[in-house]
N, C-alpha and C positions, 0 to 999 in steps of 0.2 A: 199733639201733646205726646211727649216721650213716656216710656214706661216708668221711668224714675219720677217724673213730674206727676203722673197718675198715682203712683204709690205714695208719694209725699203729700200730694194734694195741692202743691204749688211748686214754684222753682226752688231748687236747693238753697239758694242764697236767701230767699224770703223765709223759708222754713227755718233756716239757721238764725236769722234775725228774730223771728218770733220766739224761738226757743230761748234765745239769749234774754229777751225781754221778760218772758215768763219766769225763767230761772232767776233773774235778778229780783223780781217781785216776790217770788217764793222765798228767796234768800233773805229779803228784808223782813218778811212776815215771820220767818223762823227765828231770825235774830231778835226781833222785837219780843218774841215769846221766850227767848233763851233756849231754843231747841237746836240740837245738832242732828245730822242724819242718823247717828247711832242712837240718839234718844228716840227717834221715830221707830227704828228697828226694834229697840228694846221694848217700846210701848206695844208694838204689834205682837212681839213674843209674849209679853206679859198679858195682853189681852187673851190670847189663845190658852195660856196656862190658866188664867182666871176663869175662862169659859169652861175649861175642863174641870177645874176644881170646885167651882161654885155652881155649876149647872145654869139654871135659867135666871138666876139673879144677875148674871152677866149681861142679859139682854138689855137691861136698863143702861148699863155701862156701854154697851154696843151703840145705843142710840146717841149717847154722849160723844162717842168717837165719830159717829156720822156727822154730828153738828160741828165738831172740831175740824174734821176734814173739809166740810163744806165751807168753813171760814177761809180755806186756802183755794179749794177747787172752784167755787162759784165766782170769786173775783177773777181768777185766771180764765175761766170760761168767758166772762163778760169782756175782759180785755182782748181775748182772742177773737171774739165776735166783732168788737170794735176795730181791731186790726184788719179783719177781713171785710169790713163794711166798704163797699165800693159805691162811690157817688156817681 
């Protein structure tokens, strides 16, 4: 196994294919919710500004962000695990 394969965890072509699939699915989810990459960045910025301005009341909002992020990350993780499942 080459150093590149060890670093990537698989062959470069398979990693590229997996990234394309996950990117497509994340794009579908983001489109369904009407999000753009800038919306995500502004949301992160707004979160930290709110955290600074509101103090600990933002902790509740933080948990909401975790659940929102899990809506994207958990399906992506499951799809990656399915893609890695070797029979």
